[in-house]
Backbone as a ProteinNet text record, in pm:
[ID]
protein_1_A
[PRIMARY]
XXXXXXXXXXXXXXXXXXXXXXXXXXXXXXXXXXXXXXXXXXXXXXXXXXXXXXXXXXXXXXXXXXXXXXX
[TERTIARY]
-7060.6	-6966.3	-6852	-6732.2	-6616.8	-6552.7	-6482.4	-6412.9	-6274.7	-6177.1	-6038	-5990.7	-5879.7	-5812.4	-5900.3	-5974.9	-6053.9	-5963.2	-5994.7	-5908.3	-5894.7	-5771.6	-5749.3	-5796.2	-5796.5	-5837	-5988.6	-6065.8	-6211.5	-6263.4	-6177.8	-6223	-6258.6	-6367.5	-6410.5	-6418.1	-6346.5	-6343.3	-6469.3	-6515.8	-6631.3	-6606.7	-6708.2	-6696.1	-6682.9	-6713.8	-6701.5	-6561	-6476.5	-6340.1	-6254.6	-6169.5	-6079.5	-5969.6	-5928.5	-5827.3	-5696.2	-5654.2	-5525.9	-5536.5	-5656.3	-5676.5	-5666.6	-5571.4	-5551.2	-5656.6	-5719	-5814.9	-5957	-6023.7	-6161.9	-6231.8	-6361	-6440.8	-6445.9	-6426.2	-6431.3	-6532.1	-6583.6	-6676.2	-6641.2	-6688.1	-6676.2	-6783.8	-6823	-6913.8	-6828.7	-6870.8	-6796.8	-6844.6	-6768.6	-6806.7	-6937.1	-6972	-7097.5	-7210.4	-7193	-7295	-7332.2	-7234.7	-7254.1	-7182.1	-7202.2	-7137.4	-7035.7	-6909.2	-6802.2	-6769.4	-6758.3	-6725.8	-6600.7	-6498.9	-6373	-6310.8	-6211.6	-6135.7	-6004.3	-5978.2	-5858.5	-5729.2	-5732.3	-5612.3	-5595.9	-5697.1	-5691	-5737.1	-5694	-5736.5	-5702.4	-5589.2	-5560.6	-5667.3	-5743.7	-5851.1	-5970	-5975.4	-6086.6	-6195.1	-6305.6	-6417.1	-6546.3	-6638.9	-6772.2	-6846	-6925	-6996.6	-7146.3	-7223.2	-7368.1	-7438.8	-7564.4	-7646.1	-7674.3	-7699.1	-7732.4	-7853.8	-7953.6	-8073.7	-8041.5	-7961.1	-7924.5	-7843.4	-7750.2	-7668.7	-7755.9	-7846	-7935.1	-8023.5	-8073	-8155.4	-8074.9	-7951.8	-7864.8	-7838.8	-7799.8	-7770.2	-7895.5	-8009.2	-8134.6	-8165.3	-8145.5	-8171.5	-8079.5	-7954.2	-7859.8	-7903	-7936.4	-7976.1	-8102.5	-8195.8	-8322.7	-8319.1	-8202.9	-8185	-8288	-8310.9	-8406.3	-8341.1	-8208.7	-8138.3	-8165.2	-8206.6	-8238.7	-8134.1	-8102.7	-8006.3	-8062.5	-7973.7	-8012.4	-8022.7	-8128.8	-8150.6	-8145.3
17581.3	17553	17470.9	17497	17418.2	17351.4	17245	17172.1	17134.1	17138.2	17106.5	16983.8	16928.6	16817.3	16693.6	16661.5	16538.9	16419.9	16302.1	16185.9	16149.8	16137.5	16110.5	15971.5	15876.1	15739.3	15724.8	15825	15817.2	15874.6	15939.5	15998.6	15890.6	15912.6	15823.4	15905.4	15858.6	15929	15898	15995.6	15977.6	15866.2	15786.5	15679.6	15736.9	15864.4	15929.5	15984.2	15980.5	16029.9	15926	15973.2	15883	15835.5	15711.7	15653.7	15730.4	15776	15845.2	15994.3	16045.1	16186.6	16210	16289.3	16314.9	16409.2	16490.2	16587.5	16537	16532.8	16489	16537.6	16523.1	16551.8	16424.6	16442	16328.9	16358.9	16254.2	16272.7	16177.9	16214.7	16125.8	16161.2	16061.7	16085.1	16125.2	16228.9	16275.1	16199.5	16209.1	16139.9	16191.8	16316.5	16371.7	16359	16264.3	16223.9	16330.2	16410.3	16504.7	16451	16515.9	16475.9	16583.2	16543.3	16636.1	16614.3	16725.2	16721.7	16804.8	16743.9	16813.6	16789.2	16870.1	16860.2	16789.5	16678.3	16600	16677.7	16778.7	16859.1	16974.6	16998.9	17115.7	17081.1	16970.1	16929.8	17030.5	17102.4	17201.9	17312.2	17331.1	17431.8	17386.6	17258.8	17206.4	17149.7	17114.4	17054.5	17123.9	17131.3	17180.1	17068.8	17104.5	17005.5	17035.3	16930	16940.7	16835.6	16862.6	16757.2	16652.8	16528.3	16426.9	16464.8	16526.7	16566.6	16674.2	16772	16878.1	16821.6	16731.6	16671.9	16586.2	16507.6	16423.7	16508.3	16620.3	16709.6	16768.1	16809	16862.3	16757.7	16637.1	16530.7	16496	16486.3	16456.6	16565.4	16691.2	16802.4	16798.1	16761.5	16748.8	16635.7	16521.4	16405.4	16432.1	16505.7	16534	16662.7	16729.7	16856.1	16960.4	16969.3	17065.4	17168.1	17171.8	17266.1	17408.1	17492.9	17631.5	17724.3	17834.4	17929.1	17995	18027.3	18098.4	18246.2	18306.9	18450.3	18531.7
-15896.4	-15792.4	-15852.2	-15806.6	-15850.3	-15729.5	-15759.6	-15654.7	-15706.6	-15617.4	-15651.8	-15573.9	-15617.5	-15549.7	-15535.1	-15639.7	-15638.1	-15667.2	-15615.8	-15636.2	-15784.4	-15831	-15973.7	-16014.3	-15924.8	-15960.6	-15980.9	-15946	-15961.3	-16092	-16168.4	-16293.8	-16395.4	-16468.1	-16576.5	-16704.5	-16806.3	-16934.2	-17014.7	-17089	-17175.9	-17277	-17303.9	-17403.6	-17544.3	-17561.7	-17692	-17716.3	-17616	-17630.5	-17701	-17788.3	-17858.6	-17764.2	-17779.9	-17690.3	-17694.8	-17813	-17825	-17790.9	-17776.4	-17747.1	-17596.6	-17555	-17411.9	-17354.9	-17437.9	-17389.6	-17398.5	-17284.7	-17286.2	-17160.1	-17161.7	-17043.6	-16959.6	-16830.3	-16738.2	-16628	-16567.3	-16455.9	-16343.1	-16224.9	-16110.3	-16009.2	-15932.8	-15820.8	-15701.2	-15633.1	-15515.8	-15391.9	-15286	-15162.4	-15104.8	-15134.7	-15086.1	-15189.8	-15282.6	-15379.4	-15481.4	-15520.1	-15628.9	-15751.8	-15865.4	-15990.5	-16026.3	-16037.4	-16075	-16222.1	-16297.6	-16440	-16460.2	-16520.9	-16539.8	-16675.9	-16706.4	-16831	-16798.4	-16866	-16835.4	-16859.5	-16947	-16974.8	-16877.1	-16795	-16706.1	-16564.7	-16513.4	-16379.2	-16270.2	-16279.7	-16175.6	-16165.5	-16271.2	-16266.8	-16183.7	-16150.2	-16072.6	-16162.3	-16100.8	-16172.9	-16131.9	-16224.2	-16191.7	-16119.2	-16019.1	-15939.5	-15946.6	-15972.9	-15988.7	-15904.2	-15871.8	-15810	-15917.7	-15878.8	-15979.1	-16063.3	-16002.1	-16076.7	-16180.2	-16143.9	-16238.1	-16353.8	-16324.9	-16430.5	-16523.5	-16466.6	-16547.4	-16637.8	-16587.3	-16668.1	-16783.5	-16757	-16861.3	-16969.6	-16928.9	-17025.7	-17107.2	-17041.4	-17111.5	-17214.9	-17177.3	-17269.7	-17391.1	-17370.9	-17482	-17574.3	-17516.7	-17597.9	-17678.9	-17621.8	-17689.2	-17771.4	-17771.3	-17843.5	-17800.9	-17670.7	-17616.8	-17525	-17522.3	-17436.6	-17484.6	-17393.8	-17426.2	-17364.1	-17432.2	-17374.2	-17248.9	-17156.6	-17035.7	-17070.6	-17030.6	-17060.3	-16935.9
[MASK]
+++++++++++++++++++++++++++++++++++++++++++++++++++++++++++++++++++++++

């Protein structure tokens, strides 16, 4: 699911993004308690929206290097 026109003041830049680099992944909590993930260089395209549990599972899988391809 994607969402558009999210408040710009709620975006949080990844701590792994370089300060001088304009392009990064950003996230914000939505008013309906979902997690929005967007590209700072392409905000007009909208953001992907996930449940907190789905986002936590994805991040955990990346950190543990256990992410499997979808078949």
